[in-house]
N, C-alpha and C positions, 0 to 999 in steps of 0.2 A: 672778771673778778671785781674790778672796781665798781661796775654797776650792781653786783649782788651785794657787796659788802657795804659801799659807801652810799649809794643811792637808795637801793631797796632796804638797806640795814638789816639784812637777814643774818642769823647767828646759827650756831650748831643746834641741830634739831628741827630747823625750819623746813617746811615742805615747799618745793617749787616744781615747775614744769619747764621743760627745755625742748626746743624744736632744732632739728638739724638742716632746716631749709629744703629739705627734700621729702617732706611729708611724714617723717617719723616724729612722733611726740613722746617725750619721756617724763615720767613723774618720779621724783626722788626726794631724799632727805640729806640735808647737809650733815656730814660726819665731822669735818674739821675744815679750817681755813687759816690762811695767813695772807700777807699782802700780795703774794704772788700766785696763789692757787687756791681753788676750792675743791674739797674732796666730797663727792656726792654718791650716795648709795641709790642705785636705780631700783625702784619698787615696781614700776610697771612701765610697758611701752606699748605704742599703738601705731599702726600705719594709717594715717588719715587720708580718705579719698579726696580727690580734687573736686572743687565745685564745678558745676556745669551751668551754663556753657562756659567754654574757655573764652576768655576776652583778651584781645591784643590791642595796643595803642601804637599806631604809626604817628610820630611826632616830629615835625619839621623844626629843627634846632633853632631856638631863639637865643637871646642874651643868656649868659651862663646862669644868672640868678633865676631866671624864668624856667630855664630847663631843669635846674635843680629842683625848683619848686614842683615841677610836673613829675619828676622822678619820684619825689617824696610822696605827693598826694595820690599818684596813681598806684603806688605800692600799698598806701593805706586803704585805698578803695578796692584792692583784691585783684588788680590786673595780673594776668598770667604772663604776658610778654610786653616788653616795651621795645619798639624799634625806632631808633633815633635816626634821622635823615638830614643831610645837609641839603637844604631846597634853595631854589633860585633866589628867593627873598630872604633867606637866613642871614641875620646880621653876624652871628657867630659862625665862622667858617674855618674851623681848625684844620690845618694841613695834616696834623697827625691825630686822628680820633683816639687811637689807642693810648696816647699819653694821658688823656682825661678819663679813661675808663675805669681805672682802680678807684678814683674819687667818687665817680657815678655809682659804682657798685657799693661803696661804703655808705653812701646816702641811702641806697635801697635797703642795705642790711639794718641800718638804724631805724628807718621807717617800718621795716617788717617786725623788728623787736618791739617798737612802740605799740604797734597794732596787733600784736600776738599772732603773726602770720606763721602757718606751719610751712608753707612753700614760698621760696624766693622766687620773684618773677625773673624770667630770662631776659637779659639785656642784649640787644643787637645793635651795632653801629654800622650805618650805611653812608657812603660818600655822595649819594644822590637819591632823590625821591623815587626814581625809576627802579634802582636797585632795591629800595625798601619795599616797593609793591610786589617785587618777585618773592619776597620772604612770605607773602600772605596768600600764595596760591591755593593753599588747602583750605582757606577759611570759607565757611558756608555763607555767612552773611557779611558783606563788606560795605561799610559806609564811609563817605567823605564829606567833610563839613564844607558847605558851599553857601554863599549868599543867595543864590537863586535856586537852592534845592528844596524839596518838599519837606513838610514838617516831620520830625522824627516820630511823632505819635501817629502819623498817617500810615505807617507800615502795618501790613496785616498781621493780627495777633499769631497766625499760623506761622509766619516767618520767624517770630521770636520763639515760639514753641519748639519748632523743628531745627532751629540752628544750634549744632553742637559747638561751633566755634563762631565768634563775632570779632570783626576788626573795625575800629574807627580810625580815620586819618584825619589829623588836624595840622594845618599849616603854621608857619612862623608868624612873626609880626607882618602885618599886611596880607596875610593868607596865602594860599597856593595861587600860583599863576594859572591863567587859563589853560596853558599848555600842560601843566601838571595835573589839573582837574581832568582834562581830556585823557591823559595817561591812565588815571585812576578808573575813569569810566570805561575805557577801552578794554580793561581787564576785569570788568564786573562790578565795580564799586557803584553804590547808589548815592547820588548827591542828596544830602539832607541839611536842614538848617536846625538850629537848637532853640530857636525862639525869635521874637521880634527885635530883640536888642543887639547891638553889635558888641561882641565880647572880646576881651583881650585874649591873646593866644593861650596862655596858661589857664585862664577862666574857662575857655572853650573846651579844653581837654579835661578838666575837672568836671564840668557840668555834663559833657558827652558821656564820660564813663559812669557818672551817677545816674543818669537817665537809663543807660543801657542796663546797669545793675537792677534798676527797678523794673523796667519793661520786660526784661528777660526772666525775671523772678528770682534773681540771685539774692536780692535784698530781703526776700521773704523767708530765707533760711535762718 
């Protein structure tokens, strides 16, 4: 209500669209409002198909501000699922992940609203990188950032074209350990690097998702 009336400054008779976070888009007209509620007449509704391929991010939890930045920017970049993992080098190691979950979901909701997303990304919290990897077992193309990996652009175009689901895993500050990289490779992840420069953890996640969007064709829609 506050966003519609005070930020967007919409009044009776104004047209607007609303999404329920699960693919339904509604177009309507404001019929009345007060400080507590807005009454809207629904003129049309549509079920919007999901973009393909589906993209997931496995992110090693960094300091809270960096993790929150990744949640926000990953949502704005259209990621379908975010899997947060407490890694061996994670500076932030909350004993109770569930305690932070509601704040994380609110950051996602705000980013989705800002970027006009119809679907909210799914958020999964894992207490270890190994558990996070198990969440990706159905993914067709799985990538893990590595200082010794091949260039992301070196992957065959057929791989991008045929992948219905793509996952990228990014480590926290200092990156993934050698053991964690091995865990990823052992279950089918391909080590890749994002370029010649050493990126901060949050920059690597944002750059990786942007490149995947471009190479997979999602940015062409």
